MIRO-317698 format. One line per 10 residues: for each residue x, z, y of C-alpha. Coordinates in steps of 0.2 Angstrom, whole numbers. Each point is the difference from the previous one (the first is absolute). Layout:
BEGIN
X Z Y  ...
END
This chain:
BEGIN
-489 -174 -885  13 -7 14  18 5 7  11 -4 12  19 3 3  9 -13 12  17 0 2  7 -6 13  15 -17 -2  16 -2 11
3 -11 15  9 -13 -12  -15 -3 -11  -9 -4 13  12 -13 8  5 -7 -20  -6 -18 -3  -5 -3 -18  7 -15 -9  -11 -11 -11
-4 2 -19  15 -6 -7  11 -7 10  16 7 -8  -6 -5 -14  17 -8 -13  10 6 16  16 13 -6  -9 15 -5  9 10 14
-13 12 7  2 4 17  -6 13 14  -8 -11 13  -17 -1 -1  -16 12 -6  -15 -4 -8  -14 8 1  -12 5 -19  -17 5 -3
-1 7 -18  -17 6 -5  -2 8 -17  -18 5 -7  -3 11 -14  -14 5 -11  -1 8 -16  -10 -6 -13  -5 12 -11  -4 16 13
-1 19 -4  -1 16 7  14 5 10  10 -19 7  13 0 10  12 -15 7  17 -1 8  7 -13 8  15 -6 6  1 -4 18
15 -6 10  11 16 6  17 -10 1  5 -2 20  16 -7 5  4 -7 16  11 -12 -7  -12 -7 -14  -16 9 -3  -15 3 12
-18 8 -8  -12 -6 12  -13 8 -5  -15 6 -14  -20 -1 -1  -12 3 -15  -16 -1 -5  -8 8 -14  -15 9 -9  11 16 -3
-4 18 3  19 2 10  11 -11 2  16 3 8  18 -5 7  11 12 -11  21 4 4  9 7 -14  11 6 7  19 0 -9
1 -20 2  -11 -2 12  -10 -10 -8  -21 -3 3  -16 -4 -8  -18 -2 2  -7 14 -10  -19 -3 -3  -12 13 -9  -17 -4 -9
-13 8 -7  -11 -3 -14  -14 -13 4  -6 -17 -3  9 -8 12  15 -13 -5  13 12 7  12 -17 12  15 2 12  4 -12 11
16 2 9  6 -11 13  20 1 6  10 -6 12  18 -3 4  14 -9 9  17 -4 -14  16 -10 4  15 -6 -11  16 13 -3
18 -7 1  15 11 2  14 -10 8  14 9 -13  15 -8 11  0 15 10  -5 21 0  -10 5 13  -1 16 7  -17 7 -9
-3 20 0  1 6 -14  -15 9 -10  -5 17 2  8 14 -16  -22 -1 -4  2 -19 -2  15 -3 -8  -5 17 -11  -20 -12 -5
8 -14 -2  17 4 -12  -12 12 -10  -9 -4 -16  -18 0 -4  -9 1 -17  2 -18 -6  19 -4 12  12 16 -8  18 -2 8
9 10 -15  2 -2 -16  2 -20 -7  -7 -7 18  17 10 8  11 -8 -16  -8 -16 4  3 -1 22  17 6 -5  6 -12 -10
-8 -16 10  8 6 16  18 3 -9  11 7 17  -8 -11 13  1 11 14  -11 -6 16  -20 1 -2  -2 -19 3  14 -3 -16
-11 13 -13  -18 -5 8  4 -18 -5  10 1 -16  -16 11 -8  -13 -16 7  11 -12 -7  1 10 -18  -21 2 4  0 -16 -1
12 -5 -16  -6 10 -12  -17 1 4  -14 -10 -2  -20 -2 4  -14 3 -14  -16 -9 2  -7 12 -14  4 13 13  -17 8 7
-3 -3 16  18 3 10  5 15 -13  3 17 4  18 2 3  4 12 -13  17 -1 0  9 10 -10  -8 -7 -14  4 -17 3
18 2 0  -1 14 -15  -9 -14 -11  10 -13 8  -16 -10 3  4 -7 19  -13 -8 0  -19 1 13  -4 -3 16  1 3 20
-4 20 -2  13 -1 -17  16 -10 6  -2 6 19  -2 19 -4  16 -4 -14  7 -6 18  -4 16 9  5 12 -12  17 -7 -4
2 2 18  -6 16 5  14 5 -17  15 -4 8  -9 8 17  -6 -15 12  -14 1 5  -13 -13 -5  -20 1 0  -15 -11 -12
-11 -7 14  -16 -4 -7  -12 -15 4  -7 -13 -3  3 -22 4  -12 -7 13  3 -18 4  9 -14 -9  18 -3 1  7 -11 18
15 -1 -12  -10 -11 -14  2 14 -12  -14 -1 -10  3 16 -10  6 9 15  -19 1 11  -18 2 -6  -8 -17 -4  -15 3 6
-11 10 14  -4 10 -14  14 12 -4  -6 15 -12  15 -2 -14  14 -3 18  6 17 -2  20 1 2  8 15 2  21 -4 11
12 13 3  11 3 15  18 6 1  5 9 13  18 -3 4  11 9 16  1 -15 10  -12 -10 -5  -15 11 0  -13 -1 -13
3 -17 -9  -14 -11 -9  4 -1 -19  -11 -8 -17  11 -7 -14  -16 1 -7  -7 -15 7  18 -10 -4  -8 3 -19  -18 -4 9
7 -17 4  12 -2 -15  -17 0 -11  -15 -6 10  8 -14 13  -5 -15 -5  3 -9 -16  3 18 -6  14 10 -9  16 -5 12
15 6 -1  12 10 11  10 -14 3  -15 -10 6  1 -5 19  -18 9 5  6 18 -8  16 -3 5  -8 -1 18  -10 17 -5
14 10 -4  10 -5 14  -17 2 13  -9 18 -8  17 10 4  -2 1 17  -19 -8 4  -17 -1 -2  -11 -14 4  -17 11 4
-13 -8 -7  -6 18 -9  -7 14 8  10 17 -1  -10 15 -3  10 15 -6  17 8 -6  -9 11 -11  1 8 -16  -8 11 -9
-14 3 11  -14 12 -3  -17 -8 3  -10 13 12  -14 8 -9  6 -5 -17  1 11 -15  8 -16 -10  21 -4 -2  8 -4 16
3 -21 2  17 -5 -4  1 -9 19  -15 -6 9  -4 -19 -1  -16 -5 -8  -16 9 5  -5 14 -8  -17 7 -8  -6 15 -10
-20 3 -8  -4 14 -6  21 7 1  3 -13 -10  13 -11 8  -3 -22 0  13 -9 -8  3 -9 16  4 -17 -11  -16 -1 -9
-13 -10 7  -14 7 -12  0 18 9  7 -2 18  -2 -17 8  11 -4 18  5 -18 7  11 -2 14  0 -12 11  15 -5 15
-4 -12 13  14 -3 17  -9 2 16  3 -3 17  -5 15 8
END
């Protein structure tokens, strides 16, 4: 089965020229919204232990932001009985949903997604005239989710962090700095973590990975009334600024999933932040185990409040996702391919029962 859906890109994309790969290596860590780059990401999924009814759900790029992200379409090939793009209503996430009946053929699908991205950077020296969020958007991005409550210990911790700060900008920065100072990247955490922020605060175990540390930022921000959201995606290229820990190490990016965060500030709009990557630099950037005073960490800490290098694909903002056609539990977020056999959810991190390979490459057309 083969289906195509292509979305037209803006005129700015057609006019943009690509810099040579590695052109900015070892330059100061200063992403700027200049050059658009285009990428093709191929996800191949196989169910290696087939059963009766089988289903799979593959996230596709659904974040369309004129300044920094444009999905350019998806196409796929599969031996599935049915395959269709599905839309999650609350956050606008999209996924390719496939179903297979029991047969002698191994279930498989190959999905190709194309996107265009551009680095982001916010100038905090001057506020602009940014339209406010609608009442519905503000309610959505200040509300609780199953794993991100905004009351109890989360609210108490957030109030203590922001103290007597009065502006949105100062509150958001204090939360960012608190996370950088008080959390750590735990290499033993499976995948990207689960983002159970109340448990982190109650136990005092503030280690984890991006889906934990950046979810903590989102929850603390929401608890003091700042609209904030997680952005779930995957790294798809090396860093142009020489950070080995902040880019894909090869064209195979199957384990390069990465969650980021945004906060909405009056006069600035949605502001990119990523305290989890500051902690990733401290742990992993060669030679490893860097202190917060190391120049590489200092540079990352300064940059990642207000800027992102967009060697990264954004899938969606979704929490507590119900997978169409599944009677199983919701997933906390949709950043990995998901699958079921005979109604049993497979472990997306277990290659013995669920196999997928994700490849990414830069393209010029």
